[in-house]
C-alpha positions in Angstrom: 4.6 -22.4 -3.1 1.9 -23.3 -0.7 -0.5 -20.6 0.6 -0.3 -20.1 4.3 -3.1 -19.6 6.8 -5.0 -16.3 7.2 -3.1 -13.2 8.0 -3.0 -9.4 7.8 0.1 -7.3 7.1 1.9 -4.0 7.1 4.1 -3.5 4.0 6.2 -0.3 4.1 8.8 0.8 1.5 12.2 1.3 3.2 12.8 4.7 1.8 13.1 6.5 5.1 11.8 6.7 8.6 8.1 6.1 9.3 6.0 9.2 10.3 3.0 9.1 12.6 0.7 8.6 9.7 2.5 5.4 8.7 2.6 4.3 12.3 -1.2 4.9 12.6 -1.8 2.7 9.6 0.5 0.0 11.0 -1.3 0.1 14.3 -4.7 -0.2 12.5 -3.4 -3.2 10.4 -2.2 -4.8 13.6 -5.6 -4.2 15.4 -7.6 -5.5 12.4 -5.4 -8.7 12.3 -5.2 -9.4 16.0 -8.9 -8.7 16.6 -9.9 -11.3 14.0 -7.4 -14.0 15.1 -5.1 -13.6 12.1 -1.4 -13.6 12.0 0.3 -10.2 11.5 3.1 -10.2 8.9 5.7 -7.6 7.9 6.9 -7.2 4.3 9.4 -4.8 2.9 8.3 -3.5 -0.5 11.8 -2.7 -1.7 11.5 -2.9 -5.5 12.1 0.8 -5.8 15.1 2.7 -4.6 15.7 2.2 -0.9 17.7 4.2 1.7 20.5 2.6 3.6 19.4 1.9 7.2 15.8 2.7 6.5 14.5 -0.9 7.1 16.3 -1.1 10.5 14.9 2.3 11.5 11.4 1.3 10.6 11.6 -2.0 12.5 12.9 -0.1 15.5 10.0 2.3 15.4 7.4 -0.4 15.0 8.8 -2.2 18.0 9.0 1.1 20.0 5.2 1.7 19.7 4.6 -1.9 20.9 3.8 -3.8 17.7 4.9 -7.4 17.2 4.7 -9.7 14.1 4.7 -13.3 13.2 7.3 -15.2 11.1 10.2 -13.8 9.1 10.1 -10.5 7.2 9.7 -10.9 3.5 11.6 -8.6 1.0 10.3 -8.3 -2.5 13.8 -8.1 -4.0 14.3 -11.7 -2.9 11.3 -12.9 -4.9 12.0 -11.9 -8.4 11.7 -15.4 -9.9 8.1 -15.7 -8.4 7.1 -12.6 -10.2 8.7 -13.5 -13.5 7.1 -17.0 -13.4 3.7 -15.3 -13.0 4.3 -13.0 -16.0 5.4 -16.0 -18.1 2.1 -17.7 -17.3 0.1 -14.6 -18.3 2.1 -14.3 -21.4 1.3 -17.9 -22.4 -2.3 -17.1 -22.0 -2.0 -14.2 -24.4 -2.5 -11.5 -21.7 0.8 -9.7 -22.0 2.1 -7.2 -24.6 5.2 -5.0 -25.0 4.9 -1.3 -24.3 7.4 1.3 -25.5 5.8 4.4 -24.2 7.7 6.9 -22.0 6.3 8.1 -18.8 5.7 11.5 -20.4 3.8 9.9 -23.3 1.6 7.9 -20.9 0.9 11.0 -18.8 0.0 13.1 -21.9 -2.2 10.4 -23.3 -3.9 9.7 -20.0 -4.8 13.4 -19.6 -7.1 13.2 -22.6 -10.8 14.0 -22.1 -12.8 11.2 -20.4 -9.7 9.2 -19.5 -9.5 8.3 -15.8 -6.5 9.8 -14.0 -3.3 7.8 -14.8 -5.1 5.3 -17.0 -3.1 3.8 -19.9 -5.0 4.2 -23.2 -3.6 1.1 -24.9 -1.2 3.0 -27.3 1.0 -0.1 -27.8 -1.7 -2.7 -27.5 -2.2 -3.3 -31.2 1.3 -2.7 -32.6 2.3 -5.1 -35.4 5.3 -7.3 -35.1 7.2 -5.0 -37.5 6.3 -2.0 -35.4 7.4 -3.7 -32.2 10.7 -4.7 -33.8 11.4 -1.1 -34.8 10.5 0.2 -31.4 12.8 -2.4 -29.7 15.7 -0.8 -31.5 14.8 2.5 -29.9 14.2 1.6 -26.3 13.6 -1.5 -24.1 10.0 -2.5 -23.7 7.9 -2.7 -20.5 5.4 -5.6 -20.3 1.7 -4.7 -19.8 -1.3 -6.8 -18.9 -3.8 -7.1 -21.8 -6.9 -6.4 -19.6 -10.2 -7.9 -20.7 -12.4 -5.6 -18.6 -12.8 -1.8 -18.3 -13.6 -1.8 -14.6 -13.7 -4.1 -11.6 -15.5 -4.0 -8.2 -14.2 -4.8 -4.7 -15.8 -4.6 -1.3 -14.1 -2.5 1.3 -15.0 -2.8 5.0 -15.0 1.0 5.5 -16.1 2.2 2.0 -18.5 -0.6 0.9 -18.8 -1.6 -2.7 -16.2 0.3 -4.8 -15.8 0.2 -8.6 -12.9 1.7 -10.5 -11.3 1.6 -13.9 -8.9 -1.2 -14.9 -6.4 -0.4 -17.5 -3.5 -2.3 -19.1 -1.3 -2.1 -16.0 2.5 -2.6 -16.1 3.7 -6.1 -15.1 7.4 -5.6 -15.8 9.1 -2.2 -16.1 11.5 -1.6 -19.0 14.4 -1.8 -16.6 13.5 -5.4 -15.8 12.0 -4.7 -12.4 8.6 -6.3 -11.6 5.9 -3.8 -11.0 4.4 -3.0 -7.5 0.9 -4.1 -8.6 2.1 -7.5 -9.6 4.3 -8.1 -6.7 1.8 -7.0 -4.0 -0.9 -9.3 -5.4 1.4 -12.3 -5.6 3.0 -11.7 -2.2 -0.3 -11.3 -0.4 -1.6 -14.6 -1.8 1.5 -16.6 -1.2 1.9 -15.3 2.3 -1.7 -16.2 3.1 -2.7 -12.6 3.5 -6.5 -12.4 3.1 -6.9 -9.0 4.9 -5.3 -5.9 3.4 -5.4 -2.8 5.6 -3.7 0.3 4.2 -4.1 4.0 3.5 -7.2 5.1 1.5 -4.9 6.7 -1.1 -4.6 3.2 -2.4 -8.3 2.5 -2.7 -8.3 3.2 -6.4 -5.6 0.5 -6.9 -7.7 -2.2 -5.3 -9.9 -3.1 -8.2 -7.1 -3.4 -10.7 -5.1 -5.5 -8.2 -8.1 -7.7 -7.4 -8.7 -8.2 -11.1 -5.1 -9.2 -11.7 -5.4 -11.7 -8.8 -8.5 -13.2 -10.4 -6.5 -13.7 -13.6 -3.8 -15.5 -11.7 -6.3 -17.7 -10.0 -5.5 -16.3 -6.5 -8.0 -16.1 -3.6 -9.7 -12.7 -3.1 -8.7 -10.6 -0.1 -10.8 -8.4 2.1 -9.9 -4.7 2.1 -10.0 -1.9 4.6 -8.6 1.4 3.3 -8.1 3.7 6.3 -7.9 7.5 6.4 -4.5 9.1 6.1 -2.8 11.6 8.4 -2.7 15.0 6.9 -0.9 18.3 7.8 -2.8 21.4 8.7 -3.0 22.4 5.0 -4.9 19.2 4.2 -1.9 17.6 2.4 -0.4 14.2 3.0 1.9 14.2 6.0 5.6 14.3 5.2 9.0 15.0 6.9 8.8 18.6 5.7 6.0 19.2 8.1 8.4 19.1 11.1 8.4 16.7 14.0 6.5 13.8 12.5 8.8 10.8 13.1 9.4 9.1 16.5 13.0 10.4 16.6 11.9 14.0 15.9 9.0 13.8 18.4 11.3 12.3 21.1 13.5 15.4 20.7 10.4 17.5 21.2 9.5 15.7 24.4 7.1 12.9 23.2 8.4 9.4 23.8 7.2 6.4 21.8 4.5 5.5 24.4 3.2 9.1 24.3 3.1 8.9 20.5 1.2 5.6 20.5 -1.3 7.1 23.0 -1.7 10.1 20.7 -2.3 7.9 17.6 -4.7 5.5 19.4 -6.5 8.5 20.9 -7.1 9.8 17.3 -9.0 6.6 16.8 -11.0 6.9 20.0 -9.0 4.1 21.7 -7.1 3.9 24.9 -3.3 4.3 24.7 -2.5 0.8 26.0 -2.3 -1.7 23.1 -4.0 -4.5 25.1 -6.9 -2.1 26.0 -7.1 -0.8 22.5 -7.4 -4.3 21.1 -10.1 -5.1 23.5 -12.1 -2.0 22.5 -11.4 -2.1 18.8 -14.2 -2.1 16.3 -13.8 -1.3 12.6 -17.3 0.3 12.7 -16.0 3.0 15.0 -12.9 4.1 13.0 -13.2 7.7 12.1 -13.7 8.1 8.3 -12.2 11.6 8.1 -8.4 12.2 7.9 -6.4 12.8 11.0 -5.0 16.3 11.0 -1.7 16.2 12.7 -0.1 19.5 13.8 3.4 18.9 15.3 3.5 22.3 16.9 0.3 21.6 18.8 1.0 18.1 19.8 4.5 18.9 21.2 3.1 21.6 23.5 2.4 20.8 27.2 -1.4 20.7 26.9 -3.2 17.4 26.2 -3.9 16.7 22.5 -7.4 17.1 21.1 -8.9 13.9 19.9 -11.0 13.1 16.8 -14.4 11.9 17.8 -15.0 8.3 16.5 -18.2 7.4 14.7 -21.0 6.5 17.1 
């Protein structure tokens, strides 16, 4: 499959409605792409369980805040053969092995002293063929990457040089579904996406994904991991926090234009997308999280704005 010209993207999982934090990330990804002359693509990362009607609702909300995108929407469930072909290539290179560990076993092993959070310690890496044959009778195997490095470094536009551990990440789950880490790396490359703008909760995933991309011979991408929206308790924003979706905020008196103005205001930008694009600079993006309080924002007084970096 040929690699397309340069692009940025927004890639939600269709598990429910987008909240204002998701929309803020989408707006930032759009601003990054459009301000650099890139195409802006949408991809539905639907490998995990999805909710009926969620994709249509997400597209409706993205359109409502004024976003547009180029080309057709890609869905990961339609690209399984691409992922399996890549795994086959890695397997031929001796970079894949079977793993029979349960999630609990991985969690308990990864909690050992000096292990980075969530890192796989290689429990199944050196099993003999006899041991693997016995374990196959007990449960189906996942496929893991046989990593040849312990860490990898990427450069992020907001965070600078960032190094993190690289473990033997899952390539294919034991239910036969390709992993997110594999799919996102391949999709970005094959869609011509060379600019990845997403929430900073995924910053620690960037080195392992960049390393996997290098093994697959794919071109590197530039990263910008942007701050999340949090609730007043400092936790990731979620539906349980009240009026955080466009539908809920509309019921509370804020239409989509007002929500867009609110989000762009949190970035120190004017509420009109054209004006926001003209004034956009990555160097001025606030690095602190955006604290969103639905009770405050749906009252009649103007919202307070986060001061951008000078």
